[in-house]
KOLLODREN-580259 format. One line per 3 residues: number of its first residue (from 1); their letters; for each residue x, y, z negated of C-alpha. Coordinates in nm, 3 decimals, decimal comma. Layout:
<sites>
NUM> a> X:Y:Z | ...;
</sites>
This chain:
<sites>
1> mtd> -0,765:-1,626:2,815 | -0,680:-1,984:2,936 | -0,714:-2,091:3,289;
4> ree> -1,010:-2,312:3,196 | -1,192:-2,023:3,024 | -1,114:-1,802:3,324;
7> rar> -1,278:-2,058:3,558 | -1,575:-2,092:3,337 | -1,610:-1,702:3,335;
10> vra> -1,593:-1,683:3,713 | -1,838:-1,984:3,753 | -2,085:-1,811:3,518;
13> kia> -2,044:-1,492:3,709 | -2,093:-1,603:4,062 | -2,292:-1,938:4,049;
16> sii> -2,625:-1,748:4,053 | -2,502:-1,533:4,346 | -2,416:-1,845:4,540;
19> ldf> -2,741:-2,013:4,468 | -2,932:-1,701:4,576 | -2,731:-1,704:4,900;
22> arq> -2,818:-2,065:4,945 | -3,187:-2,007:4,890 | -3,190:-1,725:5,144;
25> ntg> -3,013:-1,938:5,410 | -3,163:-2,281:5,366 | -3,178:-2,454:5,697;
28> rmf> -2,937:-2,207:5,857 | -2,572:-2,241:5,942 | -2,323:-2,014:5,777;
31> hve> -1,947:-1,951:5,767 | -1,781:-1,959:5,430 | -1,655:-1,606:5,506;
34> slr> -2,010:-1,484:5,502 | -2,068:-1,640:5,160 | -1,742:-1,492:5,046;
37> vhv> -1,844:-1,140:5,156 | -2,184:-1,177:4,999 | -2,034:-1,288:4,662;
40> lks> -1,755:-1,018:4,672 | -2,025:-0,740:4,707 | -2,154:-0,825:4,352;
43> apd> -1,834:-0,951:4,209 | -1,545:-0,771:4,373 | -1,290:-0,864:4,107;
46> iap> -1,293:-1,246:4,181 | -1,023:-1,440:4,369 | -1,114:-1,481:4,734;
49> dsp> -1,121:-1,862:4,721 | -1,358:-1,863:4,420 | -1,683:-1,879:4,615;
52> gri> -1,583:-2,178:4,809 | -1,464:-2,348:4,493 | -1,788:-2,276:4,316;
55> lrl> -1,978:-2,376:4,625 | -1,833:-2,726:4,605 | -1,882:-2,752:4,230;
58> lrq> -2,238:-2,663:4,267 | -2,282:-2,944:4,526 | -2,107:-3,194:4,294;
61> qgk> -2,350:-3,094:4,017 | -2,647:-3,153:4,254 | -2,759:-2,802:4,248;
64> lny> -2,693:-2,738:4,624 | -2,721:-2,957:4,931 | -2,513:-2,856:5,238;
67> vvi> -2,327:-3,041:5,513 | -2,004:-2,937:5,688 | -2,076:-2,876:6,056;
70> drr> -1,715:-2,773:6,147 | -1,449:-2,785:5,896 | -1,192:-2,607:6,101;
73> dsl> -1,426:-2,321:6,163 | -1,563:-2,340:5,807 | -1,920:-2,376:5,935;
76> ylf> -2,170:-2,521:5,691 | -2,554:-2,580:5,689 | -2,758:-2,548:5,372;
79> kar> -3,016:-2,822:5,345 | -3,311:-2,843:5,118 | -3,206:-2,938:4,776;
82> vpa> -3,252:-3,297:4,692 | -3,460:-3,339:4,375 | -3,266:-3,491:4,091;
</sites>
């Protein structure tokens, strides 16, 4: 399996988990570690940095809306999704 195929497999596996976490936490601050723990409960075989990477990808695609509150502490806030 190529690196590109592996990334697509991971994205397909955890994107819905991340979107669900975002729906549950809209309007709330969260640490990336909380997201990572949430994702790893359902997908324990992924790399630890995958949830953060897919989180950023989903924002680039317009599927999530969040702001960085404190980059050093990895503190974020999910905002309501902006309609496309």
